[in-house]
C-alpha positions in Angstrom: 4.4 21.4 -4.9 7.0 22.7 -2.4 4.3 24.4 -0.5 2.4 21.1 -0.2 5.5 19.6 1.5 5.8 22.5 3.9 2.2 22.4 4.9 0.8 19.0 6.2 -2.7 20.1 5.1 -1.6 21.3 1.7 -5.2 22.5 1.1 -4.6 25.9 2.6 -1.5 26.4 0.5 -3.1 24.9 -2.6 -5.9 27.4 -2.5 -3.3 30.2 -2.1 -1.3 28.9 -5.0 -4.5 28.9 -7.2 -5.2 32.5 -6.3 -1.7 33.5 -7.0 
């Protein structure tokens, strides 16, 4: 969730979180 706030797109980070 924190990543979503850091990245305006959120999609890129979301994919990364899923992989992690």
